[in-house]
MMTF fields as JSON, N, C-alpha, C and O atoms, coordinates in Angstrom:
{
  "mmtfVersion": "1.0.0",
  "mmtfProducer": "UNKNOWN",
  "numBonds": 235,
  "numAtoms": 236,
  "numGroups": 59,
  "numChains": 1,
  "numModels": 1,
  "chainsPerModel": [1],
  "groupsPerChain": [59],
  "chainIdList": ["A"],
  "bondAtomList": [4, 2, 8, 6, 12, 10, 16, 14, 20, 18, 24, 22, 28, 26, 32, 30, 36, 34, 40, 38, 44, 42, 48, 46, 52, 50, 56, 54, 60, 58, 64, 62, 68, 66, 72, 70, 76, 74, 80, 78, 84, 82, 88, 86, 92, 90, 96, 94, 100, 98, 104, 102, 108, 106, 112, 110, 116, 114, 120, 118, 124, 122, 128, 126, 132, 130, 136, 134, 140, 138, 144, 142, 148, 146, 152, 150, 156, 154, 160, 158, 164, 162, 168, 166, 172, 170, 176, 174, 180, 178, 184, 182, 188, 186, 192, 190, 196, 194, 200, 198, 204, 202, 208, 206, 212, 210, 216, 214, 220, 218, 224, 222, 228, 226, 232, 230],
  "bondOrderList": [1, 1, 1, 1, 1, 1, 1, 1, 1, 1, 1, 1, 1, 1, 1, 1, 1, 1, 1, 1, 1, 1, 1, 1, 1, 1, 1, 1, 1, 1, 1, 1, 1, 1, 1, 1, 1, 1, 1, 1, 1, 1, 1, 1, 1, 1, 1, 1, 1, 1, 1, 1, 1, 1, 1, 1, 1, 1],
  "groupList": [{"groupName": "MET", "atomNameList": ["N", "CA", "C", "O"], "elementList": ["N", "C", "C", "O"], "formalChargeList": [0, 0, 0, 0], "bondAtomList": [1, 0, 2, 1, 3, 2], "bondOrderList": [1, 1, 2], "singleLetterCode": "M", "chemCompType": "L-PEPTIDE LINKING"}, {"groupName": "SER", "atomNameList": ["N", "CA", "C", "O"], "elementList": ["N", "C", "C", "O"], "formalChargeList": [0, 0, 0, 0], "bondAtomList": [1, 0, 2, 1, 3, 2], "bondOrderList": [1, 1, 2], "singleLetterCode": "S", "chemCompType": "L-PEPTIDE LINKING"}, {"groupName": "TYR", "atomNameList": ["N", "CA", "C", "O"], "elementList": ["N", "C", "C", "O"], "formalChargeList": [0, 0, 0, 0], "bondAtomList": [1, 0, 2, 1, 3, 2], "bondOrderList": [1, 1, 2], "singleLetterCode": "Y", "chemCompType": "L-PEPTIDE LINKING"}, {"groupName": "GLY", "atomNameList": ["N", "CA", "C", "O"], "elementList": ["N", "C", "C", "O"], "formalChargeList": [0, 0, 0, 0], "bondAtomList": [1, 0, 2, 1, 3, 2], "bondOrderList": [1, 1, 2], "singleLetterCode": "G", "chemCompType": "PEPTIDE LINKING"}, {"groupName": "ASP", "atomNameList": ["N", "CA", "C", "O"], "elementList": ["N", "C", "C", "O"], "formalChargeList": [0, 0, 0, 0], "bondAtomList": [1, 0, 2, 1, 3, 2], "bondOrderList": [1, 1, 2], "singleLetterCode": "D", "chemCompType": "L-PEPTIDE LINKING"}, {"groupName": "PHE", "atomNameList": ["N", "CA", "C", "O"], "elementList": ["N", "C", "C", "O"], "formalChargeList": [0, 0, 0, 0], "bondAtomList": [1, 0, 2, 1, 3, 2], "bondOrderList": [1, 1, 2], "singleLetterCode": "F", "chemCompType": "L-PEPTIDE LINKING"}, {"groupName": "ARG", "atomNameList": ["N", "CA", "C", "O"], "elementList": ["N", "C", "C", "O"], "formalChargeList": [0, 0, 0, 0], "bondAtomList": [1, 0, 2, 1, 3, 2], "bondOrderList": [1, 1, 2], "singleLetterCode": "R", "chemCompType": "L-PEPTIDE LINKING"}, {"groupName": "LYS", "atomNameList": ["N", "CA", "C", "O"], "elementList": ["N", "C", "C", "O"], "formalChargeList": [0, 0, 0, 0], "bondAtomList": [1, 0, 2, 1, 3, 2], "bondOrderList": [1, 1, 2], "singleLetterCode": "K", "chemCompType": "L-PEPTIDE LINKING"}, {"groupName": "ALA", "atomNameList": ["N", "CA", "C", "O"], "elementList": ["N", "C", "C", "O"], "formalChargeList": [0, 0, 0, 0], "bondAtomList": [1, 0, 2, 1, 3, 2], "bondOrderList": [1, 1, 2], "singleLetterCode": "A", "chemCompType": "L-PEPTIDE LINKING"}, {"groupName": "VAL", "atomNameList": ["N", "CA", "C", "O"], "elementList": ["N", "C", "C", "O"], "formalChargeList": [0, 0, 0, 0], "bondAtomList": [1, 0, 2, 1, 3, 2], "bondOrderList": [1, 1, 2], "singleLetterCode": "V", "chemCompType": "L-PEPTIDE LINKING"}, {"groupName": "ILE", "atomNameList": ["N", "CA", "C", "O"], "elementList": ["N", "C", "C", "O"], "formalChargeList": [0, 0, 0, 0], "bondAtomList": [1, 0, 2, 1, 3, 2], "bondOrderList": [1, 1, 2], "singleLetterCode": "I", "chemCompType": "L-PEPTIDE LINKING"}, {"groupName": "LEU", "atomNameList": ["N", "CA", "C", "O"], "elementList": ["N", "C", "C", "O"], "formalChargeList": [0, 0, 0, 0], "bondAtomList": [1, 0, 2, 1, 3, 2], "bondOrderList": [1, 1, 2], "singleLetterCode": "L", "chemCompType": "L-PEPTIDE LINKING"}, {"groupName": "PRO", "atomNameList": ["N", "CA", "C", "O"], "elementList": ["N", "C", "C", "O"], "formalChargeList": [0, 0, 0, 0], "bondAtomList": [1, 0, 2, 1, 3, 2], "bondOrderList": [1, 1, 2], "singleLetterCode": "P", "chemCompType": "L-PEPTIDE LINKING"}, {"groupName": "GLU", "atomNameList": ["N", "CA", "C", "O"], "elementList": ["N", "C", "C", "O"], "formalChargeList": [0, 0, 0, 0], "bondAtomList": [1, 0, 2, 1, 3, 2], "bondOrderList": [1, 1, 2], "singleLetterCode": "E", "chemCompType": "L-PEPTIDE LINKING"}, {"groupName": "THR", "atomNameList": ["N", "CA", "C", "O"], "elementList": ["N", "C", "C", "O"], "formalChargeList": [0, 0, 0, 0], "bondAtomList": [1, 0, 2, 1, 3, 2], "bondOrderList": [1, 1, 2], "singleLetterCode": "T", "chemCompType": "L-PEPTIDE LINKING"}, {"groupName": "ASN", "atomNameList": ["N", "CA", "C", "O"], "elementList": ["N", "C", "C", "O"], "formalChargeList": [0, 0, 0, 0], "bondAtomList": [1, 0, 2, 1, 3, 2], "bondOrderList": [1, 1, 2], "singleLetterCode": "N", "chemCompType": "L-PEPTIDE LINKING"}, {"groupName": "CYS", "atomNameList": ["N", "CA", "C", "O"], "elementList": ["N", "C", "C", "O"], "formalChargeList": [0, 0, 0, 0], "bondAtomList": [1, 0, 2, 1, 3, 2], "bondOrderList": [1, 1, 2], "singleLetterCode": "C", "chemCompType": "L-PEPTIDE LINKING"}, {"groupName": "HIS", "atomNameList": ["N", "CA", "C", "O"], "elementList": ["N", "C", "C", "O"], "formalChargeList": [0, 0, 0, 0], "bondAtomList": [1, 0, 2, 1, 3, 2], "bondOrderList": [1, 1, 2], "singleLetterCode": "H", "chemCompType": "L-PEPTIDE LINKING"}],
  "groupTypeList": [0, 1, 2, 3, 4, 3, 5, 6, 2, 5, 7, 8, 3, 9, 10, 11, 9, 4, 11, 2, 6, 12, 4, 13, 11, 12, 9, 8, 4, 11, 5, 9, 14, 6, 15, 12, 8, 7, 1, 7, 8, 11, 0, 16, 12, 11, 17, 8, 10, 15, 1, 6, 5, 3, 6, 3, 11, 1, 11],
  "groupIdList": [1, 2, 3, 4, 5, 6, 7, 8, 9, 10, 11, 12, 13, 14, 15, 16, 17, 18, 19, 20, 21, 22, 23, 24, 25, 26, 27, 28, 29, 30, 31, 32, 33, 34, 35, 36, 37, 38, 39, 40, 41, 42, 43, 44, 45, 46, 47, 48, 49, 50, 51, 52, 53, 54, 55, 56, 57, 58, 59],
  "secStructList": [7, 7, 7, 7, 6, 6, 7, 7, 7, 7, 7, 7, 7, 7, 7, 7, 7, 1, 7, 7, 7, 4, 4, 4, 7, 1, 7, 1, 7, 6, 6, 7, 7, 1, 7, 2, 2, 2, 2, 2, 2, 2, 2, 2, 2, 2, 2, 2, 2, 2, 2, 2, 2, 7, 6, 6, 1, 7, 7],
  "xCoordList": [129.107, 128.207, 127.543, 128.204, 126.262, 125.555, 125.14, 124.916, 125.042, 124.662, 123.254, 122.909, 122.448, 121.07, 120.754, 121.397, 119.756, 119.307, 118.689, 118.027, 118.91, 118.327, 119.182, 118.778, 120.352, 121.249, 122.54, 123.043, 123.064, 124.362, 125.392, 125.141, 126.513, 127.558, 128.782, 129.126, 129.43, 130.642, 131.721, 131.452, 132.917, 134.053, 134.5, 134.581, 134.787, 135.236, 136.442, 136.647, 137.23, 138.397, 138.546, 137.962, 139.314, 139.587, 141.092, 141.788, 141.588, 143.012, 143.162, 142.53, 143.982, 144.217, 145.584, 146.6, 145.595, 146.845, 146.903, 145.872, 148.084, 148.311, 147.585, 146.838, 147.814, 147.19, 147.877, 149.099, 147.087, 147.589, 147.051, 145.993, 147.782, 147.244, 146.333, 146.543, 145.324, 144.383, 145.049, 144.572, 146.133, 146.789, 147.648, 148.157, 147.819, 148.628, 147.792, 148.345, 146.471, 145.621, 145.894, 146.019, 145.988, 146.238, 145.084, 145.306, 143.848, 142.678, 141.927, 141.393, 141.889, 141.245, 139.727, 139.055, 139.179, 137.735, 137.433, 137.888, 136.688, 136.393, 135.512, 135.465, 134.808, 133.851, 134.345, 133.574, 135.596, 136.161, 136.41, 136.957, 136.004, 136.221, 137.292, 137.413, 138.046, 139.067, 138.55, 139.193, 137.384, 136.817, 135.349, 134.486, 135.049, 133.672, 132.691, 131.535, 133.116, 132.217, 131.808, 130.644, 132.744, 132.441, 131.528, 130.604, 131.787, 130.949, 129.518, 128.575, 129.354, 128.016, 127.313, 126.122, 128.041, 127.453, 127.01, 126.007, 127.745, 127.372, 126.197, 125.395, 126.097, 125.043, 123.696, 122.663, 123.672, 122.408, 121.435, 120.267, 121.861, 120.916, 120.414, 119.254, 121.282, 120.856, 119.829, 118.88, 120.0, 119.019, 117.689, 116.628, 117.739, 116.516, 115.779, 114.554, 116.513, 115.897, 115.26, 114.134, 115.977, 115.438, 114.2, 113.255, 114.187, 113.031, 111.815, 110.69, 112.051, 110.948, 110.418, 109.205, 111.322, 110.91, 111.02, 110.577, 111.596, 111.733, 113.162, 113.929, 113.498, 114.856, 115.164, 114.306, 116.391, 116.844, 116.727, 117.162, 116.155, 116.032, 117.369, 117.73, 118.092, 119.415, 120.473, 120.177, 121.695, 122.827, 122.352, 123.15],
  "yCoordList": [66.149, 65.615, 64.381, 63.541, 64.281, 63.095, 62.242, 62.75, 60.966, 60.032, 59.542, 59.24, 59.468, 59.038, 57.769, 57.441, 57.065, 55.855, 56.217, 57.246, 55.371, 55.603, 56.452, 56.731, 56.867, 57.672, 56.905, 56.211, 57.039, 56.443, 57.562, 58.599, 57.37, 58.383, 57.889, 56.709, 58.793, 58.482, 59.465, 60.642, 58.981, 59.84, 60.496, 59.832, 61.775, 62.51, 63.351, 63.683, 63.686, 64.524, 65.56, 65.435, 66.563, 67.636, 67.81, 67.854, 67.909, 68.137, 69.513, 69.79, 70.356, 71.695, 71.72, 71.414, 72.088, 72.191, 73.538, 74.158, 73.975, 75.227, 76.405, 77.131, 76.579, 77.692, 79.0, 79.056, 80.037, 81.359, 82.395, 82.21, 83.485, 84.659, 85.36, 85.216, 86.118, 86.743, 87.597, 87.64, 88.269, 89.127, 88.332, 88.901, 87.029, 86.194, 85.239, 84.403, 85.353, 84.428, 84.521, 85.621, 83.372, 83.402, 84.012, 84.611, 83.871, 84.476, 85.226, 84.62, 86.538, 87.34, 87.238, 87.231, 87.158, 87.101, 86.076, 86.227, 85.057, 83.999, 84.468, 83.825, 85.588, 86.03, 87.208, 87.785, 87.561, 88.625, 88.077, 86.987, 88.838, 88.412, 89.275, 90.462, 88.684, 89.436, 89.909, 90.716, 89.404, 89.765, 90.138, 89.261, 91.432, 91.852, 91.488, 91.175, 91.52, 91.187, 89.719, 89.387, 88.852, 87.421, 87.167, 86.358, 87.852, 87.705, 88.117, 87.433, 89.231, 89.699, 88.691, 88.432, 88.123, 87.127, 85.882, 85.264, 85.509, 84.345, 84.63, 83.74, 85.863, 86.194, 86.464, 86.294, 86.875, 87.188, 86.006, 86.202, 84.793, 83.663, 83.396, 83.031, 83.578, 83.365, 84.403, 84.073, 85.638, 86.672, 86.361, 86.589, 85.843, 85.486, 84.355, 84.39, 83.361, 82.259, 82.79, 82.422, 83.656, 84.233, 85.074, 85.052, 85.811, 86.629, 85.764, 86.099, 84.654, 83.791, 82.906, 82.774, 82.295, 81.282, 81.741, 81.031, 82.897, 83.388, 83.312, 82.437, 84.229, 84.325, 83.137, 82.673, 82.659, 81.584, 80.203, 79.218, 80.111, 78.822, 78.361, 77.189, 79.282, 78.962, 79.585, 80.462, 79.136, 79.626, 80.631, 81.169],
  "zCoordList": [384.23, 383.226, 383.818, 384.429, 383.638, 384.111, 382.923, 381.825, 383.153, 382.107, 382.394, 383.536, 381.353, 381.559, 380.802, 379.805, 381.289, 380.613, 379.265, 379.132, 378.28, 376.969, 376.047, 374.918, 376.505, 375.675, 375.432, 376.316, 374.231, 373.916, 373.852, 373.237, 374.46, 374.498, 373.746, 373.804, 373.049, 372.312, 372.716, 372.952, 372.79, 373.081, 371.783, 370.749, 371.826, 370.646, 371.025, 372.193, 370.024, 370.256, 369.167, 368.09, 369.446, 368.499, 368.404, 369.419, 367.185, 366.96, 366.308, 365.288, 366.884, 366.352, 365.679, 366.302, 364.401, 363.665, 362.958, 362.699, 362.657, 361.944, 362.598, 361.942, 363.879, 364.588, 364.213, 364.082, 364.044, 363.676, 364.637, 365.238, 364.78, 365.446, 364.442, 363.238, 364.896, 363.957, 362.878, 361.744, 363.218, 362.22, 361.238, 360.272, 361.465, 360.573, 359.728, 359.013, 359.802, 359.058, 357.566, 357.028, 356.887, 355.444, 354.662, 353.609, 355.159, 354.527, 355.616, 356.546, 355.494, 356.519, 356.442, 357.473, 355.227, 355.039, 353.954, 352.82, 354.277, 353.317, 352.173, 351.125, 352.36, 351.36, 350.52, 349.754, 350.655, 349.842, 348.438, 348.273, 347.441, 346.068, 345.429, 345.73, 344.57, 343.845, 342.501, 341.83, 342.107, 340.815, 341.015, 340.984, 341.22, 341.494, 340.372, 340.659, 339.112, 338.01, 338.081, 337.855, 338.389, 338.5, 339.7, 339.622, 340.796, 341.979, 341.678, 342.074, 340.979, 340.63, 339.725, 339.895, 338.764, 337.858, 338.621, 338.265, 339.662, 340.455, 341.387, 341.67, 341.861, 342.817, 342.157, 342.804, 340.901, 340.227, 340.241, 340.58, 339.89, 339.964, 341.388, 341.579, 342.381, 343.763, 344.189, 344.901, 343.771, 344.076, 343.397, 343.978, 342.173, 341.463, 342.187, 342.303, 342.671, 343.424, 344.694, 345.028, 345.409, 346.639, 346.363, 347.151, 345.262, 344.914, 344.606, 344.978, 343.928, 343.502, 344.622, 344.786, 345.397, 346.371, 347.831, 348.734, 348.064, 349.439, 349.911, 349.508, 350.756, 351.262, 352.166, 352.917, 352.083, 352.944, 352.315, 352.912, 351.13, 350.485, 349.912, 350.023, 349.307, 348.758, 349.646, 350.458, 349.49, 350.281, 351.266, 352.033]
}
């Protein structure tokens, strides 16, 4: 790594805790819903926003 004039550098670190193997993950998919009716009720307003203002504006 080279350092250049006009740039400020900061030291950073990462701490890894509670590491799991993929087959031991407590949540396999963050977007899985246990209640499809509730999920549909939550997504309807988002679809309406996307339809009106364009995709990518909300979530």
